[in-house]
C-alpha positions in Angstrom: 62.1 38.8 9.0 63.0 38.5 5.4 60.3 38.1 2.5 61.1 34.6 2.2 60.6 33.6 5.6 57.2 35.6 5.7 56.1 33.9 2.4 57.0 30.3 4.1 55.1 31.6 7.2 51.7 32.5 5.7 51.8 32.8 2.3 48.4 34.6 2.4 49.7 37.3 4.7 48.6 40.9 4.2 51.8 42.0 5.8 53.9 39.8 2.9 51.6 41.4 0.3 52.1 45.0 1.6 55.8 44.4 1.7 55.8 43.1 -1.8 53.7 46.1 -3.0 56.3 48.3 -1.4 59.0 46.9 -2.9 57.4 46.8 -6.1 56.7 50.8 -6.0 60.4 51.4 -4.9 61.5 49.4 -7.9 59.1 51.4 -10.3 60.1 54.7 -8.4 64.0 53.9 -8.8 63.6 53.1 -12.7 61.1 55.9 -13.4 63.8 58.1 -11.6 66.6 56.8 -14.0 64.6 56.8 -17.2 61.6 59.1 -16.9 59.3 56.6 -18.7 56.3 55.3 -16.8 55.5 52.4 -18.8 59.3 50.8 -18.9 59.3 51.8 -15.0 56.5 49.4 -14.6 57.7 46.9 -17.0 61.1 47.1 -14.8 59.1 46.5 -11.5 56.9 43.9 -12.9 60.2 41.8 -14.2 62.1 42.3 -11.0 59.2 41.9 -8.3 56.6 40.0 -10.5 53.6 41.0 -12.4 51.2 38.9 -10.8 50.7 37.7 -7.2 51.6 34.1 -8.0 55.0 35.4 -9.7 55.6 37.6 -6.8 54.9 34.9 -4.2 57.3 32.6 -6.2 60.2 35.1 -6.1 59.5 35.6 -2.5 59.7 32.1 -1.7 63.0 31.7 -3.9 64.6 34.4 -1.9 64.4 36.8 -5.2 62.7 39.6 -3.7 65.1 39.7 -0.5 67.8 40.5 -2.7 66.1 43.4 -4.6 64.7 44.5 -1.0 68.4 44.8 0.2 69.6 46.6 -2.9 66.8 49.2 -2.4 67.4 49.7 1.2 71.0 50.3 0.5 70.3 52.6 -2.3 67.7 54.3 -0.2 70.0 54.8 2.9 73.2 56.1 0.4 70.3 58.5 -0.9 69.8 59.8 2.4 73.5 60.4 3.5 74.0 62.2 0.3 70.8 64.5 0.8 71.7 65.0 4.6 75.4 65.8 3.5 73.9 68.5 0.8 71.9 69.9 3.6 75.0 70.4 5.7 77.0 71.9 3.1 74.2 74.6 2.4 74.0 75.8 6.0 
């Protein structure tokens, strides 16, 4: 189920809140990893996912967060494949 479908089904769902929080953390982590500055990483996550719950819910309803979630999932899988390849190379 996409974030948009979940938001339309039950906007106060704890599952939705949990998924949005995980997405915010993932975006913040990736921004911090690239830049090393925690304040800028938080600002990027707030801008991408939303700084307030009402903004996050609006972004989930519009489908914006589904695109961000898809991107972070794709990046996480690519990193996992790369790390698995490095582990195999070391053996």
